[in-house]
C-alpha positions, 0 to 999 in steps of 0.5 A: 042457143040462148032462149032470150030475144036480146043478147046482154053484153055478158051473153055476147061475150060468151058467144064472140068466138063462135061469131068470129068462127061463123059458127052461131045459129042463124037466130043467135048471129041476128041477135048478136049483130042487133046488139053489136049495132046498138052497143058501143061497148061491145063494138069496141070489145069485138074491135079489140079482139079482131085486132088481137087475133090479127097481131098475135096471128102475125107473131112467129116463135122466132119473134119471142125472146126466150125469156117471153117464151118461158113467161108465157108458158109459165102463165098458161101452165098456171092458168085455171078457169075461175069456176073450176 
């Protein structure tokens, strides 16, 4: 839980997955929703995430060409968090 009263955009981004999964504490949920109500950039970010989840959730393995699958696997295998 974040100890400050209002969320910054960065804090919202860090907690958006918990928000979408319904896993925020009541206090963080209130702060998250207060921020969303006033921040057009975060509203758009949340809209884009929801759209991405909707689209990606509709893709099946048969929808990917072998080339696309190989490229995605290569990207995921080569990915590492920036702060590692």
